[in-house]
N, C-alpha and C positions, 0 to 999 in steps of 0.2 A: 330133560327135553322131551317134548311131545313129537314122536316120529311122524305121526299122521299129519299134524300141523305142518311140520317141516316139508313133507312131500307135497301137500296141497299148496303151500306157499311157493315152492319152487316151480310147480307146474303153472300156477296162475300169475306169478309175478310179471309185471309189465316192464318196459324198458327203463333202465336206471336213470335216464336223463329226462324223463317226464313226457316222452312221446306218447300220445294217446290221451294225455290230460287236456281236456277241452275247456275247463273252467279257467279263465284268465287269472283269477286270484290264486287258485291252487297251483297253476303252472308257475306263477311268480314265486310262490313259496318253495316249489321244487328247485327252481333255478337259483334263488338267493339264500335259501336256508339248507335244504337237504343236500343239494349237490353244488353249492356255491363254489366258485373258483377264486373267490376273494381270499387274500392272505389274512389269516387271523393269528394273534399271539396266544398260543395255548400254554405258554411256559409256566404260568402260576400253578395250574392244575397238574401238569405233567412232571414238573420238578418236585412238587409236593408228594405225588404218588411215589416217585423214585426214592425220596427220603424216608417215607413210611416203610417201603419195602426193605430198606437198609436198617430200620430201627431195631434196637435190642430190647425195647421196653415191653413189659407185659402188663396188661390191665385186667380188671375184673369186669367181665362182660355179662350184662343182664340179658338172658335169653328171651327174645320176643319174636313176633311175626309168625310166619307160617309154621315154624318148627319150635317155637318158643313156649316155655312154661313158667317164665319169670324167675328161674333160678340163676345164680351167678356162678361163673367159672372163669378161671384165668385163661387168657388168650394173648398170644404175641401180636403186637401191632402189625408186624411184618406179615403175619398170616392173614389178618383182616385185609390188609392192603392187596395181597395177592388174589383175594376173592372179590375185590371191589368190582362192581358192575359198571361203574361210570368211568370208563377209561377207553383209550383208543378211539376208533371212529365214532362210537356212540357217545362218548364224552364230548368229543368235538362237535358232534351233531347238536348236543344240548346247548353248547355255546353259540352256535350259529342260529339256532331257533330263538334263543333269548335275544340275540342281537337283532334278528329280523323283526320280532314282535315288540321289542323294547317297552314292555308294560311298566306301569308304575310299581306294581307289586308282583312278586313271584313267590309261590309256595312250593316247598319240597317236603314230601313225606318220606323220611328215611335218609338221614344225614350220613350215617356211617362215619367215615373219616373226612367227609366233606369234599371229596374230589368233584363229584357232580355239582355240588354247591358252588365251588370255585369256578368251574366252567361257566355256569349261568351268570354268576356275579361279574365275571370278567367280560362276558359277552354283552351284558347290559349294565354298565357301571352306575347308571342313574336310577336303576331299579332297586327297591328294597327287597332282599331275598330272605324270607322267613323259612327256616329249615327245622324240621322236627325229628328228634331221635329218641327212641325209647330207652336206650341205655345211657345212664348219666356219665359213666367213665369214657365211653366212646365219644359222646358229645363234647366233653371237656378236652379230649385229645384233638378233636377237630377244631374247636374254638381256639386253642393255643396256636394251632397252625394258621388260622385266619389272621390272628394278630401278628404272627411272625412275618407273614408276607405282606401285611399292611392293607388288606382288603377290609373296608369299613362299611360296606353296604349289606352285610349279612347279620341277621338276627336269629341266633340259635335258641331253640326251645327244647325242653326235655319233657317227655310224657308219652303215654300210650295214645296212639292215633285216635282210637275210638272215644277216648275220654275228652279230647280237646278239639277234634276236627269240626264238630258242630259249631263251636264258638269262633273258630278261626275262619272257616269258609262262609263268609256272608255275601249277600248279593253285591256284585260289582267290585269286590275288593281285589281279587287276583285276576290278572290277565293271562297268567301261565301257571299251571299246576302240574308238578312232576310227582307221580306216585311210584315210589321205589321201596316198598316195604309191605309186610304182611301179605305175601303173595299167595292168597287163597281165593277160591272161587267166590265165596260168600263176601269176604272183605272187599274184594275188587268191585263187585257189583254195588255194595253198600257205599263205597267211596264215590263210585260213579253217580249214584242217585243224589248224594249230597252236593257234589260238584255241579251236576246238571241243574238242580234246583237253584243254586246260587247264580249259575250262568244265565239262566232265564232267556236263552236265545240270543245272548250278546256275544261279545268278542272273546270270551274266555276260551283258551286252548288247553286241553289236558293231555299229558303224556303218561301212558301206562307202561312201565318197564316189565321185562321178563314175561311177555305174553306167551312165550313158547316154553316156559320153565316147567310146566306140568300140564296134565290133561285138564285139571280144574282151571288153570289160568287161560289156556287156549279156549276152553268152553266159555269162560267169562268174556273174553275178547270177542268171540263170535256173537254172543248175545248183545254186547255193547254195540256192535256194528249194525244189528237189526233194530235197535231201539229208534223210535220216531224222532227223538230229540238229538240223535247223533246225525248232524247234517253232513259232515264230511269225516270219514275215517281213512287214515293212511296207515297201512300195515307194512312195517319192515319185518325182517326175520325176528327181531327181538323186541322192538318198541311199537306201540300202537298210539297214534296221534289222533285226537278227536277235536273237531271244530264244532261249536254249538251255534254259530252265527246263522240265523235263519235267512239271511240275505243270500247265502251261498246255495248252490245247487246240490241237492242231496246225492251223495255217491260214496262208495267205498273203493279206495285204490290200494292195490297190492303191488309193492314196488321192490325191485332188487336194490339192495343197499350194501 
């Protein structure tokens, strides 16, 4: 965790219910997605996470991302589940955002065990959710669970993000892109540039997870907020949400969540 980022965020964060948000579109997003009072069914994701935490299975995990070197090592599924980032209030936030946007296609970079995938697929069941995982065994474990719970709008893919992202993210294809992997300064800005080019000022929304994970991630997020094509940026303590729609009024919001 970046302590300076945390302190800055706590000092600058606005009211958690959207007071001070003057854009009608963004205020609507605050009310109906970030802080929605609507009842949602989160059970598919949360029961799956509970079962994974109780699992006795061990799989061979391919090391990838910020600390990865491509080697394989055994790891308990339960341990992977305990370090899953897409759970609790942030997992539920993913489901509400997917529900609010209900895009035709959603992309997730970083499946892990598929908990965040399930939140988004459940939130927008008519969307096709493409999810990419670098580790084949982890992807297989997630896919088995997708089939077990009967969710059929998820398309799992295996591969290194940098090898396939250029072919995946094409203009107008995805309305929501969730980046939850390869948490480095360089990779985050690289993915932003690819997403931005495909968004081309349209309705695409990108979510960058773990913006407070390291000094490099918080630096990448700060630079993303300064970019001219970032029309609206919403910063929570852990996630950064970017709107590219040029019809919106340009502004960065820091919110308590």
